[in-house]
DOZAMI-584116 format. One record per residue (C-alpha): residue number from 0; chain; x, y, z. Coordinates in steps of 0.05 Angstrom, whole numbers. Last residue first. Example, Ala and Ser with C-alpha at 12.3 -4.5 7.8 and 13.67 -1.06 7.14 Angstrom:
<rs>
 pos unit     c1     c2     c3
   1    A    273    -21    143
   0    A    246    -90    156
</rs>
This chain:
<rs>
 pos unit     c1     c2     c3
 203    A   -794    758  -2300
 202    A   -753    813  -2333
 201    A   -776    840  -2401
 200    A   -735    814  -2458
 199    A   -679    852  -2493
 198    A   -702    875  -2562
 197    A   -635    874  -2598
 196    A   -568    865  -2564
 195    A   -516    907  -2598
 194    A   -457    882  -2556
 193    A   -444    953  -2531
 192    A   -371    961  -2512
 191    A   -360    980  -2440
 190    A   -362   1055  -2427
 189    A   -297   1095  -2430
 188    A   -272   1121  -2363
 187    A   -279   1191  -2334
 186    A   -302   1169  -2265
 185    A   -375   1186  -2276
 184    A   -369   1151  -2344
 183    A   -347   1087  -2309
 182    A   -403   1091  -2258
 181    A   -456   1100  -2312
 180    A   -423   1044  -2352
 179    A   -430    996  -2292
 178    A   -504   1012  -2286
 177    A   -517   1002  -2360
 176    A   -474    939  -2360
 175    A   -518    907  -2308
 174    A   -582    921  -2348
 173    A   -551    891  -2411
 172    A   -526    831  -2372
 171    A   -596    819  -2345
 170    A   -630    821  -2413
 169    A   -579    775  -2446
 168    A   -582    726  -2388
 167    A   -658    727  -2391
 166    A   -658    712  -2465
 165    A   -609    654  -2457
 164    A   -646    624  -2397
 163    A   -713    629  -2434
 162    A   -685    596  -2496
 161    A   -652    540  -2458
 160    A   -715    527  -2417
 159    A   -756    526  -2481
 158    A   -710    475  -2515
 157    A   -709    432  -2453
 156    A   -785    429  -2452
 155    A   -810    397  -2388
 154    A   -820    463  -2351
 153    A   -863    488  -2409
 152    A   -854    564  -2412
 151    A   -921    596  -2425
 150    A   -901    658  -2463
 149    A   -922    730  -2456
 148    A   -886    768  -2512
 147    A   -835    823  -2499
 146    A   -781    781  -2532
 145    A   -790    730  -2475
 144    A   -834    744  -2415
 143    A   -844    689  -2364
 142    A   -902    649  -2335
 141    A   -898    578  -2311
 140    A   -822    581  -2308
 139    A   -815    585  -2232
 138    A   -742    581  -2213
 137    A   -717    524  -2169
 136    A   -750    473  -2214
 135    A   -686    431  -2216
 134    A   -681    440  -2292
 133    A   -701    513  -2284
 132    A   -643    525  -2236
 131    A   -597    490  -2285
 130    A   -621    535  -2341
 129    A   -610    597  -2299
 128    A   -539    576  -2282
 127    A   -523    560  -2355
 126    A   -550    627  -2378
 125    A   -509    664  -2326
 124    A   -444    629  -2347
 123    A   -453    636  -2422
 122    A   -476    709  -2417
 121    A   -418    725  -2372
 120    A   -370    693  -2421
 119    A   -397    729  -2483
 118    A   -334    770  -2491
 117    A   -315    843  -2504
 116    A   -315    857  -2429
 115    A   -320    797  -2384
 114    A   -259    791  -2339
 113    A   -232    862  -2332
 112    A   -299    896  -2336
 111    A   -330    850  -2284
 110    A   -270    860  -2238
 109    A   -273    935  -2245
 108    A   -348    937  -2234
 107    A   -344    893  -2171
 106    A   -290    937  -2142
 105    A   -331    999  -2159
 104    A   -392    969  -2124
 103    A   -350    954  -2062
 102    A   -336    881  -2046
 101    A   -366    859  -1980
 100    A   -318    860  -1922
  99    A   -313    795  -1882
  98    A   -337    803  -1809
  97    A   -404    767  -1817
  96    A   -373    709  -1854
  95    A   -368    707  -1930
  94    A   -376    645  -1973
  93    A   -420    680  -2024
  92    A   -482    639  -2007
  91    A   -468    648  -1932
  90    A   -464    724  -1941
  89    A   -530    725  -1978
  88    A   -562    682  -1924
  87    A   -536    727  -1868
  86    A   -563    791  -1900
  85    A   -533    856  -1873
  84    A   -475    871  -1920
  83    A   -508    832  -1977
  82    A   -565    883  -1979
  81    A   -516    940  -1988
  80    A   -482    904  -2046
  79    A   -549    891  -2078
  78    A   -568    964  -2071
  77    A   -506    983  -2111
  76    A   -522    929  -2161
  75    A   -590    959  -2173
  74    A   -665    945  -2167
  73    A   -662    881  -2127
  72    A   -707    829  -2161
  71    A   -690    773  -2113
  70    A   -662    724  -2164
  69    A   -630    777  -2208
  68    A   -594    813  -2153
  67    A   -571    748  -2120
  66    A   -547    724  -2188
  65    A   -507    788  -2197
  64    A   -469    772  -2132
  63    A   -461    698  -2151
  62    A   -424    714  -2215
  61    A   -366    754  -2185
  60    A   -368    708  -2125
  59    A   -353    649  -2171
  58    A   -298    690  -2205
  57    A   -264    701  -2137
  56    A   -246    775  -2135
  55    A   -174    786  -2154
  54    A   -112    788  -2110
  53    A    -57    830  -2141
  52    A     13    801  -2148
  51    A      8    791  -2223
  50    A     30    718  -2218
  49    A    -34    677  -2227
  48    A    -61    719  -2284
  47    A   -136    708  -2290
  46    A   -175    715  -2355
  45    A   -146    649  -2383
  44    A   -182    610  -2328
  43    A   -249    643  -2340
  42    A   -287    583  -2368
  41    A   -253    531  -2325
  40    A   -265    570  -2261
  39    A   -339    579  -2278
  38    A   -348    504  -2286
  37    A   -331    497  -2212
  36    A   -400    524  -2192
  35    A   -432    455  -2188
  34    A   -505    474  -2181
  33    A   -558    438  -2141
  32    A   -528    449  -2071
  31    A   -519    524  -2081
  30    A   -589    528  -2109
  29    A   -620    493  -2049
  28    A   -581    535  -2000
  27    A   -600    598  -2037
  26    A   -674    580  -2035
  25    A   -674    567  -1960
  24    A   -699    497  -1942
  23    A   -643    481  -1894
  22    A   -652    548  -1859
  21    A   -590    593  -1858
  20    A   -567    615  -1789
  19    A   -537    547  -1771
  18    A   -489    553  -1830
  17    A   -461    619  -1807
  16    A   -441    588  -1741
  15    A   -458    621  -1674
  14    A   -425    650  -1612
  13    A   -462    709  -1582
  12    A   -448    779  -1557
  11    A   -507    820  -1532
  10    A   -509    893  -1553
   9    A   -573    887  -1593
   8    A   -603    844  -1538
   7    A   -590    898  -1486
   6    A   -621    951  -1530
   5    A   -684    909  -1538
   4    A   -689    899  -1463
   3    A   -683    975  -1453
   2    A   -738    987  -1504
   1    A   -784    938  -1470
   0    A   -774    975  -1404
</rs>
């Protein structure tokens, strides 16, 4: 009997708003409110051609997807994409409704490569977001690993927050590029250029 009731609820059609499904104190809601994402458009403006006839992935979404992976410690970008498909809060954060398709991993990789290869743009953007989250105490900086050394990151030290954010951005971008390069090589494409990062820090 209980199984039948569960099946009925699964098939039930309901009207709801995406916003009502995300708690007011949800981490992603707090982060989205704290950060003005428009700075990303200014940084990547010359990387987007307005008249090429092909719609591109929104640059803010292109950054928010990796941020979800970093923030929640998801093991790969492919897994992150799968998680976004079924997670209401992730979709809300990205500005997607429940019927919007989530970008495929290969689509994400192509857009990342097109916009950020051979530049430090992603590093700049990701570092700024992390630093802002630390400023608003949305990311715990009590204990973090920098240059493989256990460091007590003082939440009141702007210099330390900037250093931690920069190191974490370098580490994460390196990990992300490894996964993208594996996919590129599997499809007969040249890997992205190595930026020769030395001693990437251990993830928090």
